[in-house]
C-alpha positions as CSV (number, residue, x, y, z in Angstrom):
1,M,-2.3,-16.3,1.1
2,A,-1.4,-12.7,1.7
3,L,-4.0,-10.5,3.4
4,R,-5.5,-7.8,1.2
5,Q,-4.6,-4.2,2.0
6,K,-7.4,-2.1,3.3
7,I,-8.6,1.2,2.0
8,L,-11.0,3.4,3.9
9,I,-13.0,5.7,1.5
10,V,-14.5,8.7,3.1
11,D,-16.9,10.6,0.8
12,D,-20.5,11.9,1.3
13,D,-21.2,11.3,-2.4
14,N,-22.0,7.6,-2.3
15,D,-21.8,7.3,-6.1
16,I,-18.2,8.5,-6.2
17,A,-17.3,6.3,-3.2
18,E,-18.8,3.2,-4.8
19,L,-17.0,4.0,-8.1
20,I,-13.6,4.3,-6.2
21,S,-14.4,1.1,-4.3
22,L,-15.2,-0.8,-7.5
23,Y,-11.9,0.1,-9.1
24,L,-9.9,-0.7,-5.9
25,T,-11.7,-4.0,-5.4
26,K,-10.7,-5.0,-8.9
27,E,-7.1,-4.3,-7.8
28,C,-7.6,-6.8,-4.9
29,F,-8.0,-4.2,-2.1
30,E,-10.5,-4.5,0.6
31,T,-12.5,-1.4,1.0
32,R,-14.9,0.2,3.4
33,I,-17.0,3.4,2.8
34,V,-17.9,6.1,5.3
35,N,-20.2,8.9,4.3
36,E,-20.1,11.1,7.4
37,G,-17.1,12.8,9.0
38,D,-18.2,12.1,12.6
39,K,-17.8,8.3,12.0
40,V,-14.3,8.3,10.5
41,M,-12.2,7.9,13.6
42,R,-14.4,5.0,14.9
43,E,-14.0,3.2,11.5
44,I,-10.2,3.7,11.6
45,G,-10.2,1.9,15.0
46,T,-12.4,-1.0,13.8
47,F,-11.2,-1.4,10.2
48,S,-7.5,-0.6,10.6
49,P,-7.0,0.7,7.1
50,D,-3.6,0.8,5.3
51,L,-4.6,4.0,3.5
52,I,-7.4,6.6,3.6
53,I,-9.0,8.4,0.7
54,L,-10.6,11.4,2.4
55,D,-13.0,13.9,0.9
56,V,-12.7,17.5,2.2
57,M,-16.4,18.4,2.1
58,L,-18.3,16.2,4.6
59,P,-21.3,16.4,6.8
60,G,-20.2,16.7,10.5
61,K,-16.5,17.1,10.6
62,D,-14.8,18.3,7.4
63,G,-11.8,16.5,5.8
64,Y,-9.3,19.0,7.1
65,Q,-10.4,18.5,10.7
66,I,-10.4,14.7,10.3
67,C,-6.9,14.8,8.7
68,R,-5.6,16.8,11.7
69,E,-7.1,14.2,14.2
70,I,-5.7,11.3,12.3
71,R,-2.2,12.8,12.3
72,N,-2.4,13.1,16.0
73,I,-2.6,9.3,16.4
74,S,-1.3,7.7,13.2
75,D,0.9,8.0,10.1
76,I,-1.6,6.2,7.8
77,P,-1.1,7.5,4.2
78,I,-3.9,9.9,3.3
79,I,-5.1,11.1,-0.1
80,M,-7.4,14.1,0.1
81,L,-10.1,14.6,-2.5
82,S,-11.7,18.0,-3.1
83,A,-13.7,19.9,-5.7
84,K,-11.5,22.8,-4.6
85,S,-8.5,22.9,-6.8
86,E,-7.0,26.3,-5.7
87,T,-3.4,26.2,-4.5
88,F,-4.5,27.4,-1.0
89,D,-6.7,24.3,-0.5
90,K,-3.9,22.0,-1.7
91,V,-1.4,23.6,0.6
92,L,-3.7,23.4,3.6
93,G,-4.3,19.7,3.1
94,L,-0.6,19.0,2.8
95,E,0.3,21.2,5.8
96,L,-2.2,19.2,7.9
97,G,-0.4,16.0,7.0
98,A,-2.0,14.6,3.9
99,D,0.3,12.7,1.6
100,D,-1.4,13.6,-1.7
101,Y,-4.2,15.9,-2.9
102,V,-6.5,15.1,-5.9
103,A,-8.9,17.6,-7.3
104,K,-12.4,16.5,-8.5
105,P,-13.3,15.5,-11.1
106,F,-10.5,13.0,-11.3
107,D,-9.5,10.0,-13.4
108,T,-10.2,6.9,-11.3
109,K,-7.3,5.0,-12.8
110,E,-5.0,7.8,-11.8
111,L,-6.3,7.7,-8.3
112,V,-5.7,4.0,-8.1
113,A,-2.2,4.5,-9.4
114,R,-1.6,7.0,-6.6
115,V,-2.9,4.6,-4.0
116,H,-0.5,1.9,-5.2
117,A,2.4,4.4,-5.2
118,L,1.7,5.6,-1.7
119,L,1.4,2.1,-0.3
120,R,4.7,1.1,-2.0
121,R,6.3,4.1,-0.4
122,S,4.9,3.3,3.0
123,K,6.0,-0.3,2.7
124,A,9.5,0.8,1.7
125,V,9.8,3.1,4.7
126,R,8.8,0.4,7.1
127,S,11.2,-2.1,5.5
128,T,14.2,0.3,6.1
129,A,14.1,-0.4,9.8
130,L,17.6,-1.9,10.2
131,P,19.5,-2.9,13.3
132,E,21.8,0.0,12.9
133,E,20.4,3.5,13.4
134,K,20.0,5.9,10.5
135,V,21.1,9.1,12.1
136,V,22.4,12.4,10.7
137,S,23.9,14.9,13.2
138,Y,25.0,18.5,13.0
139,P,25.5,21.1,15.7
140,D,22.1,21.6,17.4
141,L,20.4,19.1,15.1
142,E,20.0,15.3,15.0
143,I,17.7,13.5,12.6
144,N,17.0,9.9,13.4
145,L,15.2,8.0,10.6
146,S,15.2,4.8,12.5
147,N,12.8,6.0,15.2
148,Y,11.5,9.0,13.2
149,S,12.7,11.7,15.6
150,V,14.3,15.1,15.3
151,T,16.1,16.9,18.0
152,Y,16.8,20.6,17.6
153,M,18.5,22.8,20.1
154,G,18.2,20.0,22.6
155,Q,14.4,19.7,22.2
156,Q,12.5,17.0,20.3
157,V,10.5,18.4,17.4
158,D,7.3,16.8,16.1
159,M,7.2,16.2,12.4
160,P,5.0,14.3,10.0
161,P,6.9,11.5,8.2
162,K,7.3,13.2,4.9
163,E,8.8,16.3,6.5
164,L,11.3,14.2,8.5
165,E,12.2,12.1,5.4
166,L,12.8,15.3,3.4
167,L,15.0,16.8,6.0
168,Y,16.9,13.6,6.5
169,F,17.4,13.2,2.7
170,L,18.8,16.7,2.3
171,A,20.9,16.6,5.4
172,S,22.4,13.2,4.3
173,S,23.8,14.9,1.2
174,P,25.1,18.3,2.5
175,N,25.7,21.0,0.0
176,Q,24.2,19.0,-2.8
177,V,21.5,20.7,-4.8
178,F,18.3,18.8,-5.6
179,T,15.5,19.9,-7.9
180,R,11.9,19.7,-6.7
181,E,11.3,16.8,-9.1
182,Q,14.2,14.9,-7.7
183,L,13.0,15.4,-4.2
184,L,9.5,14.3,-5.1
185,D,10.9,11.2,-6.7
186,H,13.1,10.3,-3.7
187,I,10.7,11.2,-0.9
188,W,7.3,10.4,-2.4
189,G,8.5,7.5,-4.4
190,Y,6.7,8.4,-7.6
191,E,6.5,11.2,-10.2
192,Y,4.0,13.6,-8.7
193,I,1.2,14.4,-11.1
194,G,0.6,18.2,-10.8
195,D,2.7,21.1,-9.7
196,T,5.7,20.7,-7.4
197,R,4.2,23.0,-4.8
198,T,4.2,20.1,-2.3
199,V,8.0,20.4,-1.9
200,D,7.8,24.1,-1.2
201,V,5.1,23.5,1.4
202,H,7.2,20.9,3.2
203,I,10.3,23.1,3.1
204,K,8.2,26.0,4.5
205,R,7.0,23.8,7.4
206,L,10.6,22.7,8.1
207,R,11.8,26.2,8.3
208,E,9.0,27.1,10.7
209,K,10.2,24.3,13.1
210,I,14.0,24.5,12.7
211,K,15.7,27.8,12.2
212,D,19.1,28.1,10.4
213,R,22.1,27.8,12.6
214,P,25.7,29.1,12.1
215,A,26.9,25.6,11.0
216,W,24.1,24.8,8.6
217,R,20.9,26.0,6.9
218,L,18.2,25.0,4.5
219,S,18.9,26.9,1.4
220,T,16.8,27.8,-1.7
221,V,18.7,27.6,-4.9
222,W,16.6,29.9,-7.0
223,G,15.3,28.4,-10.2
224,I,16.5,24.9,-9.3
225,G,15.5,23.6,-5.9
226,Y,17.0,23.2,-2.4
227,K,20.0,22.1,-0.5
228,F,21.1,21.5,3.0
229,E,24.1,23.9,3.3
230,A,26.7,22.9,5.8
231,K,29.9,24.6,6.7
232,K,32.9,22.3,6.5
């Protein structure tokens, strides 16, 4: 019998946390609830969750600080919850390494669907570990999807998984234009519910870490999307 996947629910509103837990339990997940930000890292160590649902507003440490701390040690998928629905708050959560951002009030069934989607994506990424390396190389740039590393100008660059996957996907199809919707579908593995700002955020972060070189660049195709432009 397969082990149930574990979801850590972090929310100071216990009624909301219990509701989420109820729906996830019906979907055969094992859940654990944490109501205080200061206890999250300890629970991650003892519970070993497969995914974390993380509220932004918490007593003790807030969700943004916790997200940053988690990303320093783990690539566990994170869905952030917040009563703040402004673009700035969504962008901040994504920049800190969250995989998804859901504004309160939310539809519980939709949240559960997002949990399933992220876990499918995470499983697919792990299953792509093949004996041969998945590497794309250009002058001053090497992207290795097998060990999730990027080398730029001879130096290794730290990147969250989604940033690296996005860069690898674009660089694997040089000079091909992809819409934001296509990139969301390929990288996130599901049709993102909401605006496509998440792609723009990740492209922005990539451009901050790797600058265009004479042989290649990350290009915006206005009104359409993005491409990895490489000189032949």
